[in-house]
C-alpha positions in Angstrom: 3.3 26.1 6.8 0.8 28.9 6.3 -1.8 26.9 8.3 0.6 26.7 11.3 1.2 30.4 11.2 -2.5 31.3 10.9 -3.3 29.2 13.9 -5.2 26.3 12.4 -3.1 23.7 14.3 -2.3 25.5 17.6 -4.4 23.5 20.0 -5.2 19.9 20.8 -1.7 18.5 21.0 -2.7 15.5 23.2 -5.1 14.4 20.5 -2.6 15.0 17.8 -0.3 12.6 19.6 -3.0 10.0 19.7 -4.1 10.5 23.3 -7.7 10.4 24.2 -9.1 12.1 27.2 -11.0 10.0 29.8 -14.3 11.5 28.5 -13.3 10.6 24.9 -12.4 7.0 25.9 -15.7 6.6 27.8 -17.6 7.8 24.6 -16.0 5.0 22.5 -18.5 2.1 22.6 -17.3 -1.2 23.9 -19.2 -3.3 21.4 -20.6 -3.0 17.9 -18.9 -1.7 14.8 -17.2 1.7 14.5 -16.8 3.6 11.2 -14.0 6.2 11.2 -14.8 9.2 8.9 -11.8 11.5 8.6 -12.3 15.1 7.5 -9.5 17.6 7.3 -11.5 20.7 8.1 -14.8 22.5 7.9 -15.4 21.9 4.1 -14.9 18.1 4.3 -17.0 17.9 7.5 -19.9 19.8 5.9 -19.9 17.6 2.8 -19.9 14.4 5.0 -23.2 15.2 6.8 -25.4 13.1 4.6 -22.9 10.3 4.5 -22.8 10.1 8.3 -26.6 10.2 8.5 -26.8 7.4 6.0 -24.3 5.2 7.9 -26.3 5.7 11.1 -29.6 4.8 9.4 -28.2 1.7 7.7 -27.3 -0.1 10.9 -28.3 0.5 14.5 -25.1 -1.1 15.9 -22.8 1.4 14.2 -20.9 4.2 16.0 -19.3 6.9 13.8 -16.0 8.4 14.9 -15.5 11.7 13.1 -11.9 12.9 13.1 -10.7 16.4 12.0 -7.2 17.9 11.7 -7.6 21.7 12.0 -8.7 23.7 15.0 -11.5 25.3 13.0 -12.7 21.9 11.9 -12.7 20.6 15.5 -14.7 23.6 16.7 -17.3 23.1 13.9 -17.4 19.3 14.4 -18.1 19.7 18.2 -20.9 22.2 17.3 -22.5 19.8 14.9 -21.9 16.7 17.0 -21.5 17.9 20.6 -20.4 15.4 23.4 -23.3 13.1 24.1 -24.5 13.0 20.5 -26.0 9.5 20.0 -23.6 7.2 18.2 -21.2 9.9 17.0 -17.9 10.8 18.6 -15.6 13.7 17.5 -11.8 13.2 17.9 -8.6 14.8 16.7 -6.9 13.0 13.9 -3.3 12.0 15.0 -0.1 13.2 13.5 1.4 10.6 11.2 4.0 9.2 13.6 3.9 5.5 14.2 3.5 5.9 18.0 0.6 8.4 17.7 -1.2 6.5 15.0 -1.0 3.2 16.9 -2.0 4.8 20.2 -5.0 6.3 18.4 -6.0 3.0 16.7 -5.6 1.1 20.0 -8.1 3.3 21.6 -10.6 3.7 18.8 -10.5 0.2 17.2 -12.3 1.2 14.0 -14.0 -1.6 11.9 -13.5 0.5 8.7 -12.1 3.9 7.8 -13.4 6.4 5.2 -11.0 9.2 4.2 -12.7 12.2 2.7 -11.2 13.4 -0.7 -7.5 12.3 -0.4 -6.2 12.4 3.2 -3.9 9.4 3.2 -0.7 9.2 5.3 2.0 6.4 5.1 2.0 5.4 8.8 -1.8 5.4 9.1 -2.2 3.3 6.0 0.5 0.9 7.1 -1.0 0.5 10.6 -4.5 -0.1 9.2 -3.1 -2.8 6.9 -1.4 -4.6 9.8 -4.6 -4.5 11.8 -6.7 -5.5 8.7 -8.8 -2.4 8.9 -10.2 -1.7 5.5 -9.7 1.9 4.2 -11.9 3.5 1.6 -11.3 6.9 -0.1 -14.6 8.9 -0.2 -15.3 11.6 -2.7 -11.8 11.3 -4.1 -10.5 14.6 -5.5 -7.1 15.6 -7.0 -6.5 18.7 -9.1 -3.9 18.8 -11.8 -1.7 20.9 -9.5 -2.0 18.4 -6.7 -1.2 15.6 -9.1 2.1 17.2 -10.1 3.1 17.4 -6.4 2.1 13.8 -5.6 3.9 12.6 -8.7 7.2 13.7 -7.1 6.6 11.0 -4.4 5.0 8.5 -6.7 6.5 5.3 -5.1 5.1 6.3 -1.7 1.7 7.2 -3.2 1.6 3.9 -5.1 2.3 1.9 -1.9 -0.5 3.7 0.0 -3.0 3.6 -2.8 -2.5 -0.2 -3.1 -3.7 -0.5 0.5 -7.0 1.2 -0.3 -10.0 -1.2 -0.4 -12.1 1.0 -2.6 -11.8 4.6 -3.9 -14.7 6.7 -5.2 -13.6 9.6 -7.4 -15.6 12.6 -8.5 -14.8 12.3 -12.2 -13.1 10.2 -14.8 -10.3 12.8 -15.2 -9.6 12.6 -11.4 -9.7 8.8 -11.6 -7.0 8.9 -14.3 -4.7 10.9 -12.0 -5.2 8.4 -9.2 -4.4 5.6 -11.7 -1.2 7.4 -12.9 0.0 7.3 -9.3 -0.5 3.6 -9.0 -4.1 3.1 -7.9 -5.8 -0.3 -8.8 -8.4 0.4 -11.5 -10.5 -2.6 -10.3 -11.0 -0.8 -6.9 -12.2 2.5 -8.3 -15.6 3.9 -9.0 -16.7 7.3 -10.5 -19.4 8.9 -8.4 -20.7 12.5 -8.3 -19.4 14.6 -5.4 -21.2 14.0 -2.1 -21.6 17.8 -1.8 -24.7 17.4 -4.0 -26.3 15.4 -1.2 -25.7 18.0 1.5 -27.0 20.9 -0.6 -30.1 22.6 0.7 -32.8 22.7 -2.0 -35.4 24.1 0.4 -37.4 27.1 -1.0 -37.2 28.8 2.4 -34.1 29.4 4.6 -34.6 30.2 8.2 -33.6 33.6 9.3 -33.8 35.4 6.0 -36.7 37.7 6.9 -34.9 38.7 10.1 -31.7 39.5 8.2 -33.6 41.5 5.6 -35.2 43.6 8.2 -31.9 44.2 10.0 -30.1 45.3 6.8 -33.0 47.2 5.4 -33.4 45.0 2.4 -36.9 45.7 0.9 -38.9 43.3 -1.3 -38.4 45.6 -4.3 -34.6 45.6 -3.9 -32.6 43.5 -6.4 -29.8 42.2 -4.2 -26.6 40.9 -5.8 -24.4 38.9 -3.4 -20.8 38.1 -4.1 -19.9 35.1 -1.8 -16.6 33.9 -0.6 -14.6 36.5 -2.5 -10.9 36.6 -2.8 -8.5 39.6 -2.5 -8.7 41.8 -5.6 -12.2 40.8 -6.7 -13.8 43.7 -4.9 -12.6 46.0 -7.6 -14.4 44.2 -10.4 -17.6 44.0 -8.3 -17.5 47.7 -7.5 -16.8 48.6 -11.1 -19.9 46.6 -12.2 -22.1 48.0 -9.4 -21.0 51.6 -10.0 -21.8 51.3 -13.7 -25.2 49.7 -13.3 -26.8 51.3 -10.2 -27.4 54.7 -11.9 -29.7 52.8 -14.4 -31.2 50.3 -12.0 -32.2 52.2 -8.8 -33.3 49.0 -6.9 -29.9 47.3 -7.4 -28.1 46.6 -4.1 -24.7 44.8 -3.5 -23.6 42.5 -0.7 -20.0 41.4 -0.5 -18.9 38.4 1.6 -15.1 38.1 1.7 -13.9 34.6 2.5 -11.1 35.8 4.9 -11.7 38.1 7.8 -8.2 39.5 7.4 -9.3 41.3 4.2 -12.3 43.1 5.7 -10.4 46.4 6.1 -9.1 46.1 2.5 -12.6 45.7 1.1 -14.0 48.6 3.2 -11.2 50.8 1.9 -12.0 49.8 -1.7 -15.7 50.6 -1.1 -14.9 54.1 0.3 -12.6 54.9 -2.6 -15.4 54.3 -5.0 -17.6 56.8 -3.1 -19.8 54.2 -1.4 -20.4 53.5 2.3 -19.5 50.1 3.7 -22.1 48.6 6.0 -21.0 45.7 8.1 -23.5 43.1 9.0 -22.4 43.4 12.6 -23.4 47.0 12.6 -27.0 46.0 11.8 -27.8 43.3 14.4 -31.1 41.5 14.3 -34.0 43.0 16.1 -33.2 46.7 15.9 -35.0 49.4 14.0 -33.0 50.0 10.9 -33.5 52.3 7.9 -33.8 51.0 4.3 -30.6 50.0 2.6 -29.7 52.8 0.3 -28.0 52.5 -3.1 -24.8 54.1 -1.8 -24.5 51.6 1.0 -22.8 48.3 0.3 -23.3 45.5 2.7 -20.2 43.6 3.9 -21.0 40.3 5.5 -18.6 40.0 8.4 -20.4 37.2 10.3 -19.9 33.4 10.2 -22.7 31.1 9.0 -25.0 33.6 7.4 -23.9 33.4 3.7 -26.8 31.0 2.9 -29.3 33.5 4.3 -27.7 36.2 2.1 -27.9 34.0 -0.9 -31.6 33.3 -0.2 -32.3 37.0 -0.1 -30.5 37.6 -3.4 -31.7 38.0 -6.9 -28.4 36.8 -8.3 -25.0 35.6 -7.0 -21.3 35.7 -7.9 -19.3 32.7 -6.6 -16.0 34.2 -5.6 -12.3 33.3 -5.7 -12.8 32.7 -9.4 -11.9 36.0 -11.1 -8.5 35.7 -9.4 -6.4 32.5 -9.6 -7.6 30.9 -6.4 -9.5 27.9 -7.7 -13.0 29.2 -7.1 -15.5 28.7 -4.3 -18.3 26.1 -3.9 -21.2 27.3 -6.1 -23.5 24.3 -5.3 -25.2 26.0 -2.3 -26.1 29.1 -4.4 -27.4 27.1 -7.4 -29.4 24.8 -5.2 -31.4 27.8 -4.0 -32.5 28.4 -7.6 -30.5 31.6 -8.0 -28.8 32.8 -11.2 -25.1 32.3 -10.5 -21.9 33.4 -12.3 -18.3 32.8 -11.6 -14.9 33.6 -13.2 -12.5 31.4 -15.2 -10.5 30.1 -12.2 -12.7 27.2 -10.9 -10.3 24.2 -10.9 -11.3 23.4 -7.3 -14.8 22.7 -8.6 -14.1 21.7 -12.2 -16.7 18.9 -12.3 -19.5 21.1 -10.9 -18.5 23.9 -13.3 -18.6 21.6 -16.3 -22.0 20.2 -15.3 -23.6 23.7 -14.9 -22.1 25.0 -18.1 -23.1 22.0 -20.1 -26.8 22.4 -19.1 -26.8 26.2 -19.2 -27.4 26.4 -15.5 -24.8 29.1 -14.7 -22.7 31.7 -16.5 -18.9 31.9 -16.6 -17.3 35.4 -17.0 -13.8 36.5 -17.7 -13.5 40.0 -16.1 -15.3 43.0 -14.7 -16.8 43.8 -18.1 -18.2 40.3 -18.4 -19.6 40.7 -14.9 -21.3 43.9 -15.7 -22.8 42.5 -18.9 -24.3 39.4 -17.3 -25.8 41.5 -14.5 -27.3 43.8 -17.0 -28.8 40.9 -18.9 -30.3 39.4 -15.7 -31.7 42.7 -14.6 -33.4 43.2 -18.0 -34.5 39.5 -18.5 -35.5 38.2 -15.1 -37.5 35.4 -16.7 -34.4 34.2 -18.6 -32.3 34.4 -15.4 -34.9 32.4 -13.5 -35.0 29.7 -16.3 -31.2 29.3 -16.1 -31.3 29.0 -12.4 -33.9 26.3 -12.6 -31.8 24.3 -15.1 -28.9 24.5 -12.7 -30.9 23.4 -9.7 -32.4 20.4 -11.6 -28.9 19.4 -12.8 -27.6 19.3 -9.2 -30.6 17.3 -8.0 -30.0 14.7 -10.7 -26.5 14.0 -9.2 -27.6 13.2 -5.7 -27.2 9.7 -4.1 -23.5 9.2 -3.8 -23.4 9.4 0.0 -25.7 6.4 0.3 -23.6 4.4 -2.0 -20.4 5.2 -0.1 -22.2 4.3 3.2 -23.2 1.0 1.8 -19.7 0.2 0.6 -18.2 1.2 3.9 -20.6 -1.2 5.6 -19.9 -4.0 3.1 -23.5 -4.3 1.9 -22.8 -3.9 -1.8 -19.9 -4.9 -4.0 -17.3 -2.6 -5.4 -18.2 -0.7 -8.5 -16.9 -1.0 -12.1 -13.4 0.2 -12.8 -12.3 3.4 -14.3 -10.5 3.0 -17.6 -7.6 5.0 -18.9 
């Protein structure tokens, strides 16, 4: 219900009811095969980029139909794949009413459907079964909390999961949750998350020098960026910064709250600690700007610039993890060979967290004191921090390749994988 109140589902009602516009109908190819890739919103869409590229490269008669549910997802999808993009069409995913699902499938006529993570609905699955449209689950993910909710409707879940041709899951533990809900073990394969395939391992990120000049970040500055933070984490970050900056004059802090609605709260917290908040929008590219001083704390209030901030940083905190919000995706930061830390609440990225901690490629902290201690260690031992960052990067790189396997399975060019036991 929160998504409806916050406006994620306010537009596109014709599409939600399965109606395609004349332009959308014209964009659906009249021949060849169509692969439907369904992403709920921006996160799933971003993780699917390599998968979609692999599908298009494997067969030149393939058209990919990308569907999204939320308004933000639709806006992002149309930016990535604007109308006229060769062999890719973006559409709204229909509400799970029989009439809207059937109307949608009549118009799109997919040869196969790939559902990212776990976006299965009873009427959609039933309609695909009647039409003999194979359905695969891609990058299957289910937290313990989600499992408890799905267990309440286990008979419905069992019926839907039995219609799935193949499901790839991100870990054996996730696979066991699917099995407990009635999934067929012979149709399941454990594969690393496809997010490893979309991570940018490039040593240089475009626009970083321009951002540094705009914000006044000098080469000698040691920038610590807290990305995708949740409400309440600003206090721990400010505590650590206030304790360390008197001893490390080049230390600078950038905070990037995940939700725009908390910007004012974060600014108030910065002022209460005696610092001055500096919004990124107050320092646009191209203008003459003074050097960033130690009493100024950058607040990233723009969209799409977090990767640039990460690239400028000496170290990174992955947010929504000191508070019980499940954590944020730390792959992007680690892929840039940066020392990364996060709190204890990372259940949304449990597999990535376990991998990084196993190889010593990141640090997990418990509270503000732990954050202060790890930052002090990194400031004093830059070589050790760099070595840890390199271990993390290599660990992520070793897990790449799942997108291609999913693409091959969707197109039927390789057999199903071995089952998950348990």
